The first five atom37 places (N, CA, C, CB, O) and aatype in JSON, in Angstrom:
{
  "aatype": [12, 6, 16, 9, 1, 3, 5, 11, 13, 0, 7, 1, 16, 13, 19, 10, 3, 3, 19, 19, 13, 9, 2, 4, 6, 10, 11, 3, 4, 3, 10, 18, 18, 15, 7, 7, 3, 8, 6, 17, 9, 2, 0, 11, 13, 6, 0, 4, 1, 13, 8, 17, 1, 7, 14, 0, 1, 2, 16, 19, 12, 10, 10, 5, 19, 10, 7, 13, 10, 11, 14, 14, 16, 7, 0, 5, 14, 5, 19, 14, 0, 16, 15, 0, 19, 11, 14, 2],
  "atom_mask": [
    [1, 1, 1, 1, 1],
    [1, 1, 1, 1, 1],
    [1, 1, 1, 1, 1],
    [1, 1, 1, 1, 1],
    [1, 1, 1, 1, 1],
    [1, 1, 1, 1, 1],
    [1, 1, 1, 1, 1],
    [1, 1, 1, 1, 1],
    [1, 1, 1, 1, 1],
    [1, 1, 1, 1, 1],
    [1, 1, 1, 0, 1],
    [1, 1, 1, 1, 1],
    [1, 1, 1, 1, 1],
    [1, 1, 1, 1, 1],
    [1, 1, 1, 1, 1],
    [1, 1, 1, 1, 1],
    [1, 1, 1, 1, 1],
    [1, 1, 1, 1, 1],
    [1, 1, 1, 1, 1],
    [1, 1, 1, 1, 1],
    [1, 1, 1, 1, 1],
    [1, 1, 1, 1, 1],
    [1, 1, 1, 1, 1],
    [1, 1, 1, 1, 1],
    [1, 1, 1, 1, 1],
    [1, 1, 1, 1, 1],
    [1, 1, 1, 1, 1],
    [1, 1, 1, 1, 1],
    [1, 1, 1, 1, 1],
    [1, 1, 1, 1, 1],
    [1, 1, 1, 1, 1],
    [1, 1, 1, 1, 1],
    [1, 1, 1, 1, 1],
    [1, 1, 1, 1, 1],
    [1, 1, 1, 0, 1],
    [1, 1, 1, 0, 1],
    [1, 1, 1, 1, 1],
    [1, 1, 1, 1, 1],
    [1, 1, 1, 1, 1],
    [1, 1, 1, 1, 1],
    [1, 1, 1, 1, 1],
    [1, 1, 1, 1, 1],
    [1, 1, 1, 1, 1],
    [1, 1, 1, 1, 1],
    [1, 1, 1, 1, 1],
    [1, 1, 1, 1, 1],
    [1, 1, 1, 1, 1],
    [1, 1, 1, 1, 1],
    [1, 1, 1, 1, 1],
    [1, 1, 1, 1, 1],
    [1, 1, 1, 1, 1],
    [1, 1, 1, 1, 1],
    [1, 1, 1, 1, 1],
    [1, 1, 1, 0, 1],
    [1, 1, 1, 1, 1],
    [1, 1, 1, 1, 1],
    [1, 1, 1, 1, 1],
    [1, 1, 1, 1, 1],
    [1, 1, 1, 1, 1],
    [1, 1, 1, 1, 1],
    [1, 1, 1, 1, 1],
    [1, 1, 1, 1, 1],
    [1, 1, 1, 1, 1],
    [1, 1, 1, 1, 1],
    [1, 1, 1, 1, 1],
    [1, 1, 1, 1, 1],
    [1, 1, 1, 0, 1],
    [1, 1, 1, 1, 1],
    [1, 1, 1, 1, 1],
    [1, 1, 1, 1, 1],
    [1, 1, 1, 1, 1],
    [1, 1, 1, 1, 1],
    [1, 1, 1, 1, 1],
    [1, 1, 1, 0, 1],
    [1, 1, 1, 1, 1],
    [1, 1, 1, 1, 1],
    [1, 1, 1, 1, 1],
    [1, 1, 1, 1, 1],
    [1, 1, 1, 1, 1],
    [1, 1, 1, 1, 1],
    [1, 1, 1, 1, 1],
    [1, 1, 1, 1, 1],
    [1, 1, 1, 1, 1],
    [1, 1, 1, 1, 1],
    [1, 1, 1, 1, 1],
    [1, 1, 1, 1, 1],
    [1, 1, 1, 1, 1],
    [1, 1, 1, 1, 1]
  ],
  "atom_positions": [
    [[-39.33, 78.13, 2.72], [-39.73, 78.7, 1.44], [-41.18, 79.15, 1.5], [-39.51, 77.68, 0.31], [-42.02, 78.52, 2.15]],
    [[-41.46, 80.23, 0.81], [-42.84, 80.73, 0.73], [-43.58, 79.96, -0.35], [-42.85, 82.27, 0.41], [-43.04, 79.72, -1.43]],
    [[-44.81, 79.56, -0.08], [-45.63, 78.85, -1.05], [-46.81, 79.73, -1.46], [-46.13, 77.51, -0.46], [-47.55, 80.24, -0.62]],
    [[-46.96, 79.89, -2.77], [-48.09, 80.65, -3.33], [-48.9, 79.65, -4.14], [-47.61, 81.88, -4.22], [-48.37, 78.99, -5.04]],
    [[-50.18, 79.53, -3.82], [-51.0, 78.46, -4.38], [-52.3, 79.0, -4.97], [-51.3, 77.4, -3.31], [-52.96, 79.86, -4.39]],
    [[-52.65, 78.46, -6.16], [-53.97, 78.7, -6.77], [-54.3, 80.18, -6.94], [-55.05, 78.04, -5.94], [-55.39, 80.63, -6.57]],
    [[-53.36, 80.94, -7.51], [-53.61, 82.37, -7.71], [-53.24, 82.77, -9.13], [-52.82, 83.21, -6.7], [-52.45, 82.11, -9.8]],
    [[-53.83, 83.89, -9.57], [-53.52, 84.49, -10.86], [-52.99, 85.9, -10.6], [-54.78, 84.53, -11.8], [-53.54, 86.65, -9.79]],
    [[-51.9, 86.23, -11.29], [-51.28, 87.55, -11.12], [-51.07, 88.18, -12.49], [-49.94, 87.44, -10.36], [-50.79, 87.48, -13.46]],
    [[-51.19, 89.5, -12.56], [-50.91, 90.24, -13.78], [-50.2, 91.53, -13.4], [-52.22, 90.54, -14.59], [-50.62, 92.24, -12.49]],
    [[-49.11, 91.82, -14.13], [-48.4, 93.07, -13.93], [-47.7, 93.2, -12.59], [0.0, 0.0, 0.0], [-47.49, 94.31, -12.11]],
    [[-47.33, 92.1, -11.99], [-46.69, 92.12, -10.67], [-45.19, 91.87, -10.8], [-47.31, 91.06, -9.74], [-44.71, 91.49, -11.87]],
    [[-44.47, 92.09, -9.72], [-43.04, 91.82, -9.65], [-42.81, 90.79, -8.55], [-42.22, 93.12, -9.37], [-43.34, 90.92, -7.45]],
    [[-42.0, 89.76, -8.86], [-41.69, 88.72, -7.9], [-40.19, 88.44, -7.88], [-42.46, 87.44, -8.22], [-39.53, 88.5, -8.91]],
    [[-39.67, 88.13, -6.71], [-38.34, 87.55, -6.56], [-38.58, 86.06, -6.44], [-37.54, 88.15, -5.31], [-39.29, 85.62, -5.53]],
    [[-38.0, 85.27, -7.34], [-38.3, 83.84, -7.41], [-37.54, 83.0, -6.4], [-38.01, 83.34, -8.78], [-37.93, 81.86, -6.13]],
    [[-36.46, 83.52, -5.86], [-35.67, 82.75, -4.9], [-36.51, 82.41, -3.67], [-34.4, 83.54, -4.48], [-37.19, 83.27, -3.11]],
    [[-36.46, 81.15, -3.27], [-37.16, 80.66, -2.08], [-38.68, 80.8, -2.17], [-36.67, 81.39, -0.87], [-39.34, 81.04, -1.16]],
    [[-39.23, 80.64, -3.38], [-40.68, 80.71, -3.59], [-41.14, 79.48, -4.37], [-41.08, 82.02, -4.35], [-40.47, 79.05, -5.31]],
    [[-42.27, 78.93, -3.96], [-42.91, 77.82, -4.66], [-44.24, 78.34, -5.22], [-43.14, 76.58, -3.71], [-45.06, 78.88, -4.48]],
    [[-44.44, 78.19, -6.53], [-45.71, 78.51, -7.17], [-46.4, 77.19, -7.49], [-45.52, 79.39, -8.47], [-45.85, 76.36, -8.21]],
    [[-47.62, 77.0, -6.97], [-48.39, 75.79, -7.24], [-49.72, 76.21, -7.86], [-48.62, 74.95, -5.94], [-50.48, 76.97, -7.26]],
    [[-50.01, 75.7, -9.06], [-51.26, 76.0, -9.77], [-51.49, 77.5, -9.91], [-52.44, 75.36, -9.05], [-52.59, 77.99, -9.65]],
    [[-50.45, 78.23, -10.32], [-50.55, 79.68, -10.46], [-50.38, 80.09, -11.92], [-49.49, 80.38, -9.59], [-49.77, 79.38, -12.72]],
    [[-50.93, 81.24, -12.25], [-50.76, 81.85, -13.57], [-50.2, 83.25, -13.37], [-52.11, 81.88, -14.36], [-50.75, 84.05, -12.61]],
    [[-49.12, 83.54, -14.08], [-48.5, 84.86, -14.02], [-48.48, 85.43, -15.43], [-47.06, 84.79, -13.42], [-47.99, 84.79, -16.36]],
    [[-49.02, 86.62, -15.59], [-49.09, 87.27, -16.89], [-48.47, 88.66, -16.8], [-50.55, 87.35, -17.39], [-48.78, 89.43, -15.89]],
    [[-47.59, 88.96, -17.76], [-46.97, 90.29, -17.85], [-46.3, 90.69, -16.54], [-48.02, 91.34, -18.24], [-46.44, 91.82, -16.08]],
    [[-45.56, 89.75, -15.95], [-44.88, 90.0, -14.67], [-43.37, 90.14, -14.87], [-45.19, 88.87, -13.67], [-42.82, 89.61, -15.84]],
    [[-42.73, 90.83, -13.97], [-41.27, 90.88, -13.91], [-40.81, 89.9, -12.85], [-40.76, 92.34, -13.6], [-41.24, 89.96, -11.7]],
    [[-39.94, 88.97, -13.26], [-39.5, 87.89, -12.38], [-37.99, 87.97, -12.21], [-39.92, 86.51, -12.94], [-37.24, 87.85, -13.18]],
    [[-37.54, 88.16, -10.98], [-36.12, 88.3, -10.66], [-35.62, 87.01, -10.03], [-35.87, 89.5, -9.72], [-36.23, 86.47, -9.11]],
    [[-34.47, 86.52, -10.53], [-33.92, 85.26, -10.02], [-32.42, 85.4, -9.85], [-34.26, 84.09, -10.97], [-31.7, 85.83, -10.76]],
    [[-31.94, 85.01, -8.65], [-30.52, 85.12, -8.32], [-29.82, 83.78, -8.16], [-30.36, 85.92, -7.06], [-28.62, 83.75, -7.91]],
    [[-30.53, 82.68, -8.29], [-29.89, 81.38, -8.2], [-30.31, 80.55, -7.01], [0.0, 0.0, 0.0], [-29.77, 79.46, -6.81]],
    [[-31.24, 81.04, -6.21], [-31.69, 80.3, -5.03], [-32.69, 79.2, -5.37], [0.0, 0.0, 0.0], [-33.06, 79.02, -6.53]],
    [[-33.11, 78.47, -4.35], [-34.09, 77.4, -4.54], [-35.42, 77.99, -4.99], [-34.27, 76.59, -3.25], [-35.81, 79.08, -4.58]],
    [[-36.11, 77.24, -5.83], [-37.44, 77.62, -6.31], [-38.13, 76.37, -6.81], [-37.35, 78.7, -7.44], [-37.5, 75.34, -7.04]],
    [[-39.44, 76.47, -6.97], [-40.18, 75.34, -7.52], [-41.44, 75.87, -8.19], [-40.53, 74.3, -6.43], [-42.11, 76.76, -7.67]],
    [[-41.75, 75.31, -9.36], [-42.95, 75.67, -10.1], [-43.7, 74.39, -10.39], [-42.62, 76.46, -11.42], [-43.21, 73.53, -11.12]],
    [[-44.88, 74.24, -9.83], [-45.7, 73.06, -10.06], [-46.98, 73.52, -10.74], [-46.0, 72.3, -8.71], [-47.78, 74.26, -10.17]],
    [[-47.16, 73.08, -11.97], [-48.32, 73.47, -12.76], [-48.47, 75.0, -12.81], [-49.61, 72.83, -12.19], [-49.56, 75.53, -12.64]],
    [[-47.35, 75.68, -13.03], [-47.35, 77.14, -13.11], [-47.28, 77.56, -14.58], [-46.16, 77.75, -12.31], [-46.6, 76.91, -15.38]],
    [[-47.98, 78.62, -14.93], [-48.0, 79.14, -16.29], [-47.49, 80.57, -16.29], [-49.43, 79.06, -16.9], [-47.9, 81.39, -15.47]],
    [[-46.58, 80.86, -17.23], [-46.01, 82.2, -17.36], [-46.33, 82.7, -18.75], [-44.47, 82.19, -17.09], [-45.97, 82.06, -19.74]],
    [[-47.0, 83.84, -18.85], [-47.35, 84.43, -20.14], [-46.82, 85.85, -20.22], [-48.88, 84.41, -20.35], [-47.15, 86.71, -19.41]],
    [[-45.98, 86.08, -21.23], [-45.42, 87.41, -21.49], [-44.7, 87.98, -20.26], [-46.52, 88.38, -21.93], [-44.75, 89.19, -20.01]],
    [[-44.04, 87.12, -19.5], [-43.29, 87.57, -18.33], [-41.85, 87.87, -18.73], [-43.32, 86.51, -17.2], [-41.33, 87.31, -19.7]],
    [[-41.22, 88.75, -17.99], [-39.83, 89.13, -18.23], [-38.97, 88.59, -17.09], [-39.68, 90.68, -18.36], [-39.2, 88.9, -15.92]],
    [[-37.98, 87.76, -17.46], [-37.06, 87.22, -16.47], [-35.85, 88.12, -16.37], [-36.65, 85.78, -16.82], [-35.28, 88.52, -17.39]],
    [[-35.45, 88.44, -15.16], [-34.28, 89.27, -14.9], [-33.31, 88.43, -14.07], [-34.66, 90.63, -14.15], [-33.63, 88.02, -12.95]],
    [[-32.13, 88.18, -14.63], [-31.14, 87.32, -13.97], [-30.19, 88.18, -13.17], [-30.37, 86.46, -15.01], [-29.68, 89.18, -13.68]],
    [[-29.93, 87.8, -11.92], [-29.03, 88.57, -11.06], [-28.01, 87.62, -10.43], [-29.84, 89.33, -9.95], [-28.24, 86.42, -10.32]],
    [[-26.87, 88.18, -10.01], [-25.87, 87.43, -9.28], [-25.43, 86.17, -9.98], [0.0, 0.0, 0.0], [-25.17, 86.19, -11.18]],
    [[-25.33, 85.04, -9.25], [-24.88, 83.78, -9.84], [-25.75, 83.31, -11.02], [-24.86, 82.71, -8.77], [-25.23, 82.72, -11.96]],
    [[-27.04, 83.56, -10.97], [-27.91, 83.17, -12.09], [-27.54, 83.95, -13.34], [-29.41, 83.4, -11.74], [-27.5, 83.38, -14.44]],
    [[-27.26, 85.23, -13.2], [-26.84, 86.06, -14.33], [-25.53, 85.56, -14.9], [-26.71, 87.54, -13.91], [-25.37, 85.47, -16.12]],
    [[-24.58, 85.23, -14.03], [-23.29, 84.73, -14.48], [-23.46, 83.43, -15.28], [-22.36, 84.5, -13.29], [-22.8, 83.24, -16.29]],
    [[-24.34, 82.55, -14.83], [-24.59, 81.29, -15.52], [-25.21, 81.54, -16.89], [-25.49, 80.38, -14.69], [-24.79, 80.93, -17.87]],
    [[-26.21, 82.43, -16.96], [-26.84, 82.75, -18.24], [-25.81, 83.34, -19.2], [-28.01, 83.73, -18.03], [-25.79, 82.97, -20.37]],
    [[-24.97, 84.24, -18.73], [-23.95, 84.84, -19.59], [-22.97, 83.79, -20.11], [-23.18, 85.93, -18.83], [-22.61, 83.81, -21.29]],
    [[-22.55, 82.86, -19.25], [-21.64, 81.8, -19.68], [-22.3, 80.92, -20.75], [-21.21, 80.93, -18.47], [-21.66, 80.59, -21.75]],
    [[-23.55, 80.55, -20.55], [-24.26, 79.74, -21.52], [-24.42, 80.46, -22.86], [-25.62, 79.33, -20.98], [-24.41, 79.83, -23.91]],
    [[-24.58, 81.78, -22.83], [-24.67, 82.56, -24.06], [-23.33, 82.59, -24.78], [-25.14, 83.99, -23.77], [-23.27, 82.41, -26.0]],
    [[-22.26, 82.82, -24.04], [-20.92, 82.86, -24.64], [-20.57, 81.52, -25.27], [-19.87, 83.25, -23.58], [-19.96, 81.47, -26.34]],
    [[-20.97, 80.42, -24.63], [-20.68, 79.08, -25.14], [-21.63, 78.66, -26.26], [-20.75, 78.08, -24.02], [-21.41, 77.63, -26.9]],
    [[-22.68, 79.45, -26.51], [-23.61, 79.17, -27.59], [-24.75, 78.25, -27.22], [0.0, 0.0, 0.0], [-25.51, 77.82, -28.1]],
    [[-24.9, 77.93, -25.94], [-26.01, 77.07, -25.52], [-27.32, 77.84, -25.41], [-25.68, 76.43, -24.18], [-28.39, 77.24, -25.52]],
    [[-27.25, 79.14, -25.19], [-28.42, 80.02, -25.15], [-28.19, 81.17, -26.12], [-28.7, 80.55, -23.71], [-27.07, 81.66, -26.27]],
    [[-29.26, 81.59, -26.77], [-29.16, 82.75, -27.64], [-29.29, 84.01, -26.79], [-30.25, 82.71, -28.75], [-30.12, 84.07, -25.88]],
    [[-28.46, 85.03, -27.08], [-28.63, 86.3, -26.37], [-29.96, 86.94, -26.75], [-27.44, 87.28, -26.68], [-30.52, 86.63, -27.81]],
    [[-30.49, 87.83, -25.9], [-31.72, 88.53, -26.25], [-31.56, 89.25, -27.58], [-32.12, 89.52, -25.14], [-30.45, 89.65, -27.94]],
    [[-32.64, 89.42, -28.31], [-32.61, 90.09, -29.6], [-31.92, 91.44, -29.49], [-34.03, 90.27, -30.15], [-32.25, 92.25, -28.64]],
    [[-30.95, 91.66, -30.37], [-30.22, 92.92, -30.39], [-29.09, 93.0, -29.38], [0.0, 0.0, 0.0], [-28.37, 94.01, -29.36]],
    [[-28.89, 92.0, -28.56], [-27.83, 92.02, -27.55], [-26.74, 91.04, -27.95], [-28.39, 91.68, -26.14], [-27.0, 90.03, -28.61]],
    [[-25.55, 91.33, -27.55], [-24.42, 90.44, -27.75], [-23.98, 89.91, -26.4], [-23.26, 91.16, -28.46], [-23.99, 90.65, -25.42]],
    [[-23.6, 88.63, -26.31], [-23.11, 88.11, -25.03], [-21.86, 88.84, -24.6], [-22.85, 86.61, -25.12], [-21.01, 89.18, -25.43]],
    [[-21.74, 89.07, -23.33], [-20.59, 89.77, -22.79], [-19.5, 88.76, -22.44], [-20.98, 90.6, -21.54], [-19.72, 87.85, -21.64]],
    [[-18.34, 88.92, -23.05], [-17.21, 88.06, -22.74], [-16.39, 88.76, -21.67], [-16.35, 87.75, -24.02], [-15.94, 89.88, -21.88]],
    [[-16.2, 88.11, -20.51], [-15.45, 88.76, -19.45], [-14.01, 89.03, -19.88], [-15.46, 87.9, -18.18], [-13.41, 88.24, -20.61]],
    [[-13.48, 90.14, -19.43], [-12.09, 90.48, -19.72], [-11.16, 89.49, -18.99], [-11.77, 91.95, -19.31], [-11.43, 89.09, -17.86]],
    [[-10.1, 89.13, -19.66], [-9.15, 88.22, -19.03], [-8.15, 89.03, -18.22], [-8.42, 87.34, -20.08], [-7.9, 90.2, -18.52]],
    [[-7.61, 88.42, -17.22], [-6.59, 89.1, -16.43], [-5.33, 88.25, -16.42], [-7.08, 89.39, -14.99], [-5.38, 87.06, -16.74]],
    [[-4.23, 88.86, -16.06], [-2.95, 88.16, -16.02], [-2.89, 87.18, -14.85], [-1.8, 89.16, -15.93], [-2.09, 86.24, -14.85]],
    [[-3.73, 87.39, -13.85], [-3.74, 86.54, -12.67], [-4.84, 85.5, -12.81], [-3.93, 87.38, -11.38], [-6.0, 85.85, -12.99]],
    [[-4.46, 84.22, -12.72], [-5.45, 83.15, -12.8], [-6.07, 82.93, -11.44], [-4.81, 81.84, -13.33], [-5.38, 83.04, -10.42]],
    [[-7.38, 82.63, -11.39], [-8.06, 82.48, -10.1], [-7.63, 81.25, -9.3], [-9.53, 82.43, -10.32], [-7.8, 81.23, -8.09]],
    [[-7.08, 80.25, -9.96], [-6.69, 79.04, -9.25], [-5.21, 78.97, -9.16], [-7.23, 77.79, -9.92], [-4.66, 78.02, -8.59]]
  ]
}
């Protein structure tokens, strides 16, 4: 895993998978996460935008449909279409 330590960032883009932030501040950043390992130790995020991809996106959508997370303002949770074939 990549370790980023004691830095301040503004207006940057990061992929969070396999990254450790230690004592970092991120402001107005775009943060992409797909479900991989990550760690934040004493990290601060201000006005950052999280973008969920792959398995992480699927988990967020499921939590929204179940009512555990609120969908973003103005958005409705997407309910997957059912099919006649069951996966199991």
